[in-house]
C-alpha positions in Angstrom: -33.7 94.6 153.1 -35.4 92.0 155.4 -36.8 93.7 158.5 -35.2 92.9 161.8 -37.1 90.6 164.1 -36.4 91.4 167.7 -38.7 88.5 168.7 -36.7 86.0 166.8 -33.4 87.4 168.3 -34.9 87.0 171.8 -35.9 83.4 171.1 -32.5 82.6 169.9 -30.9 84.4 172.8 -32.9 82.5 175.5 -32.2 79.2 173.8 -28.4 80.0 173.6 -28.2 81.2 177.2 -30.0 78.1 178.4 -27.6 75.9 176.5 -24.4 77.8 177.2 -25.1 79.5 180.5 -22.5 77.4 182.4 -19.9 79.2 180.3 -21.5 82.6 180.0 -22.4 83.5 183.6 -19.1 82.6 185.2 -17.3 84.9 182.7 -19.8 87.7 183.4 -19.5 87.4 187.1 -15.7 87.1 187.1 -15.0 90.0 184.7 -18.1 92.2 185.0 -19.5 91.9 188.5 -16.6 91.0 190.8 -14.2 93.9 189.7 -17.0 96.4 190.2 -17.6 95.2 193.8 -13.9 95.2 194.6 -13.5 98.7 193.2 -16.5 99.9 195.3 -14.9 98.4 198.4 -11.5 99.9 197.8 -12.7 103.4 197.2 -13.3 105.2 200.5 -17.1 105.5 201.1 -16.7 109.2 202.1 -15.1 109.9 198.7 -18.0 108.3 196.8 -20.5 110.2 199.0 -18.7 113.4 198.3 -18.7 112.8 194.6 -22.4 112.0 194.5 -23.3 115.0 196.7 -21.3 117.3 194.4 -22.9 115.9 191.3 -26.4 116.4 192.8 -25.6 119.9 193.8 -23.8 121.3 190.8 -23.1 118.8 188.1 -19.8 117.4 186.8 -18.0 120.8 187.3 -18.6 120.6 191.1 -17.1 117.1 191.5 -14.0 117.4 193.8 -10.6 116.5 192.4 -10.1 112.8 192.6 -6.8 111.0 193.5 -4.9 109.2 190.8 -5.5 105.9 192.5 -9.3 106.4 191.9 -8.8 106.8 188.2 -6.3 103.9 188.0 -8.8 101.6 189.7 -11.6 102.8 187.5 -9.6 102.2 184.4 -8.5 98.7 185.4 -12.2 97.9 186.3 -13.3 99.2 182.9 -10.6 97.2 181.0 -11.4 94.0 182.8 -15.1 94.5 182.0 -14.3 95.1 178.4 -12.3 91.9 178.2 -15.3 90.1 179.7 -17.7 91.6 177.3 -15.6 90.7 174.3 -15.2 87.2 175.6 -19.0 86.9 175.8 -19.3 88.2 172.2 -16.8 85.7 171.0 -18.7 82.8 172.8 -22.0 84.0 171.3 -20.7 84.5 167.8 -18.6 81.4 167.5 -20.4 78.5 169.2 -18.0 75.7 170.2 -15.1 78.0 171.0 -13.5 77.5 174.4 -13.5 80.3 177.0 -9.7 80.5 176.6 -9.9 81.0 172.9 -12.7 83.5 173.3 -10.7 85.5 175.8 -7.6 85.5 173.5 -9.8 86.7 170.6 -11.2 89.5 172.8 -7.7 90.6 173.9 -6.5 90.7 170.2 -9.4 92.9 169.2 -9.2 95.4 172.2 -6.9 97.8 170.3 -9.4 98.0 167.4 -12.3 98.7 169.7 -10.4 101.2 171.8 -9.4 103.1 168.6 -13.0 102.9 167.3 -14.3 104.1 170.7 -11.8 107.1 170.7 -13.0 108.0 167.1 -16.6 107.9 168.1 -15.9 109.8 171.3 -14.0 112.5 169.4 -16.9 112.9 167.0 -19.4 113.1 169.8 -17.3 115.7 171.6 -17.1 117.8 168.5 -20.9 117.7 168.2 -21.3 118.6 171.9 -18.9 121.5 171.6 -20.5 122.8 168.4 -24.0 122.6 170.0 -22.8 124.2 173.2 -21.4 127.1 171.3 -24.7 127.4 169.5 -26.5 127.5 172.8 -24.1 130.1 174.2 -24.5 132.2 171.1 -28.3 132.2 171.4 -28.0 133.1 175.1 -25.7 136.1 174.3 -28.1 137.2 171.6 -31.0 136.9 173.9 -32.4 133.7 172.4 -35.4 132.2 174.0 -35.3 129.2 176.3 -37.3 127.2 173.8 -34.5 127.5 171.3 -31.9 126.4 173.8 -34.1 123.4 174.8 -34.6 122.5 171.1 -30.8 122.5 170.6 -30.2 120.3 173.6 -33.0 118.0 172.5 -31.2 117.7 169.1 -28.0 116.9 170.9 -29.6 114.1 172.9 -31.4 112.8 169.9 -28.2 112.7 167.9 -26.4 110.8 170.6 -29.2 108.3 170.8 -29.2 107.9 167.0 -25.5 107.2 167.0 -25.7 104.7 169.9 -28.4 102.7 168.0 -26.5 102.8 164.7 -23.3 101.7 166.4 -24.9 99.0 168.5 -23.2 96.3 166.6 -19.7 97.8 166.7 -18.3 95.3 169.2 -19.9 92.3 167.4 -18.4 93.4 164.1 -15.0 94.0 165.6 -15.0 90.5 167.2 -16.3 88.7 164.1 -14.4 90.4 161.4 -10.6 91.0 161.1 -10.9 94.6 160.2 -9.6 97.9 161.5 -11.4 100.5 163.6 -12.7 102.7 160.8 -14.0 99.7 158.8 -15.7 98.4 162.0 -17.5 101.7 162.4 -18.5 101.7 158.8 -19.8 98.1 158.8 -21.8 98.6 162.0 -23.3 101.7 160.4 -24.1 99.9 157.2 -25.7 96.9 158.9 -28.0 99.0 161.1 -29.3 101.2 158.2 -33.1 101.4 158.3 -33.2 99.7 161.7 -33.0 102.6 164.0 -36.6 102.4 165.4 -36.3 98.7 166.4 -32.8 99.1 167.8 -33.7 102.2 169.7 -36.7 100.5 171.2 -34.5 97.5 172.2 -31.9 99.8 173.9 -34.6 101.8 175.7 -36.2 98.6 177.1 -32.8 97.3 178.3 -31.9 100.6 180.0 -35.3 101.0 181.7 -35.4 97.4 182.8 -31.8 97.6 184.1 -32.4 100.9 186.1 -35.7 99.7 187.6 -34.5 96.2 188.6 -31.1 97.3 189.9 -32.8 100.0 192.0 -35.2 97.4 193.5 -32.4 94.9 194.1 -30.1 97.4 195.7 -32.9 98.6 198.0 -34.0 95.1 199.0 -30.5 93.7 199.7 -29.4 96.9 201.3 -32.2 96.6 203.9 -31.5 92.9 204.4 -27.8 93.6 204.9 -28.5 96.4 207.4 -30.7 94.0 209.4 -28.1 91.3 209.4 -24.9 93.2 210.0 -25.3 97.0 210.0 -24.3 99.7 207.5 -21.1 98.0 206.1 -22.8 94.7 205.4 -25.7 96.7 203.8 -23.3 98.4 201.4 -21.5 95.1 200.6 -24.8 93.2 200.1 -26.3 95.8 197.9 -23.1 96.1 195.8 -22.9 92.3 195.3 -26.5 91.9 194.4 -26.5 94.9 192.0 -23.3 93.7 190.3 -24.6 90.2 190.0 -27.9 91.4 188.5 -26.0 93.7 186.1 -23.8 90.7 185.0 -26.9 88.7 184.2 -28.5 91.5 182.2 -25.2 92.0 180.4 -25.2 88.3 179.3 -28.6 88.5 177.8 -27.9 91.9 176.2 -24.6 90.9 174.6 -25.9 87.6 173.4 -29.0 89.3 171.9 -26.9 91.9 170.3 -24.8 89.1 168.7 -28.1 87.4 167.4 -29.2 90.8 166.0 -25.9 91.1 164.3 -26.1 87.6 162.7 -29.6 88.4 161.6 -28.7 91.7 159.9 -25.5 90.2 158.5 -27.5 87.4 156.8 -30.0 89.9 155.4 -27.3 92.3 154.1 
């Protein structure tokens, strides 16, 4: 098997984005940035503050009960973002396709990806429950903290391994007219032997995203506060962060598509 070249995928990504950016970025902003900002503006600030405070204090179990409208808005935002992501994948994998055609293809493949996501989530939950029971059993039997930490590290490592091996799931589902189970199998097969490179790629994207978004949020939050007070600060920080996230997503999705094409050719 020919080794994956992340450098080659990046060169192809920058060239493609430079050539097709006039199509890619509007889709990303419309489907992945704007809905997030609208959702943040609709949700009462005190509710978000209460959720964040509860999470910091006691984890997910301490989060207050959220109204149905919150979850409906959250679900709508996620679905719109998924449509945008699949549209970008279609544009990246099939050069020359129109935005309308790419969107229709993405909509057609949503049921497959949702089913695949549910299958993966179910498997992940089973693993989490099993490892949680192991941790609880060790605690009851007086197990050491080191054993508990080892089990938790194994859980995190397993989740990271699965994330890297299924990195190409969306690209496979968009490019091939197959079902959910076959899409999972094909993604797993294509990434065989490539975990190290794919994990490094994901780690870099995550770290870069966290650092740059934190910096942008702080800068635009301060500027917004100076211009128009707290409300403008929140809006400016939200818009800037969402726009940056959309830009990062464009490069990430296009590069994932290039990695897919590279591994597909070598298979």
